[in-house]
Structures are given as C-alpha cells and as structure tokens.
C-alpha positions in Angstrom: 0.0 0.0 0.0 2.8 2.4 0.9 4.5 1.8 -2.6 1.2 2.8 -4.3 0.9 6.0 -2.3 4.5 6.9 -3.1 4.0 6.1 -6.8 0.9 8.3 -7.0 2.6 11.1 -5.2 5.5 11.1 -7.6 3.1 11.0 -10.6 1.2 14.0 -9.3 4.4 15.9 -8.6 5.9 15.4 -12.1 2.7 15.3 -14.1 2.4 18.9 -15.1 6.1 19.1 -16.2 5.6 16.0 -18.4 2.4 17.6 -19.9 4.3 20.8 -20.8 7.2 19.0 -22.4 4.9 16.8 -24.5 3.1 19.8 -25.8 6.2 21.8 -26.6 8.1 19.4 -28.8 9.2 22.0 -31.3 12.5 22.2 -33.2 14.5 25.3 -32.2 14.5 26.5 -35.8 10.7 26.9 -35.5 10.7 28.9 -32.3 9.4 32.5 -32.4 11.4 35.1 -30.3 10.5 35.4 -26.7 10.0 39.2 -27.3 7.1 38.4 -29.6 5.5 36.4 -26.8 6.0 39.3 -24.3 4.4 41.7 -26.8 1.5 39.3 -27.3 0.9 38.9 -23.5 1.3 42.7 -22.8 -1.3 43.3 -25.6 -3.7 41.1 -23.6 -3.1 43.2 -20.4 -0.5 41.1 -18.8 2.5 42.5 -16.9 5.4 40.2 -17.8 8.1 39.9 -15.2 10.3 37.3 -17.0 10.2 34.7 -19.8 12.6 31.7 -19.8 12.9 28.4 -21.5 11.7 25.4 -19.5 11.1 21.8 -20.7 11.0 22.9 -24.4 8.4 25.6 -23.7 8.5 29.3 -22.9 7.7 29.8 -19.2 6.4 33.2 -18.3 6.2 34.7 -14.8 3.6 37.5 -15.0 0.5 39.2 -13.6 -2.4 38.4 -15.8 -5.2 40.7 -16.9 -7.2 39.8 -13.8 -4.3 40.8 -11.5 -3.3 37.3 -10.5 0.3 36.1 -10.4 0.8 33.3 -12.9 3.4 30.9 -14.0 2.4 30.0 -17.6 3.9 27.7 -20.2 3.5 28.4 -23.9 4.3 26.5 -27.1 7.3 28.4 -28.6 6.0 28.1 -32.1 2.3 29.0 -31.7 2.3 30.8 -28.3 -0.6 28.5 -27.3 -0.9 28.1 -23.6 -0.1 24.6 -22.5 -0.2 24.9 -18.7 -0.8 27.7 -16.2 -0.5 27.9 -12.4 -2.0 30.9 -10.5 -1.2 32.1 -7.1 -4.3 32.5 -4.9 
C-alpha cells in the first residue's frame, strides 16, 4: 500500500512538467522570439516579469489581466498556452 501511495505522489508531482514537455516538442529553428510572446501577452493586459525556456516551452512569470500572479507555459511556435498555475 505504501508503494502505491509513493508512486501516486510522484506521478502527481511530475505530471504537469511532463504535460508541458509533451506539448512543446518544437524544433529550435521553428521557435518564435520570446520578445514576440512578451508583446502578445502585454497586448492582452499582462505585466510580464520574465520569460525563460523550461522543458521545451516558454515559461512566463507574470501578472495576468485579472491581476493574479501566474506561471504560464507556452508553445514556442504557436504561443498556445499549455499549462498555467495561478497564485491564490
């Protein structure tokens, strides 16, 4: 029983990272510049603090249009959101 609980805990802990990397399998030659993502997000009312590369995705730390702090992952080719965590 203990092994099952540990396995489920590990799956939950690493599940969102796996999801982001699966969605962001894009060749570097096809990536759009991070400045373009920042311009897009700011146009939507976000205040971008930083954008970095994480697990094959762009990871943005920002305050969204609703005023919430977010950690959001985006496909570097399409800028489609693949995962987002908000701070309550």
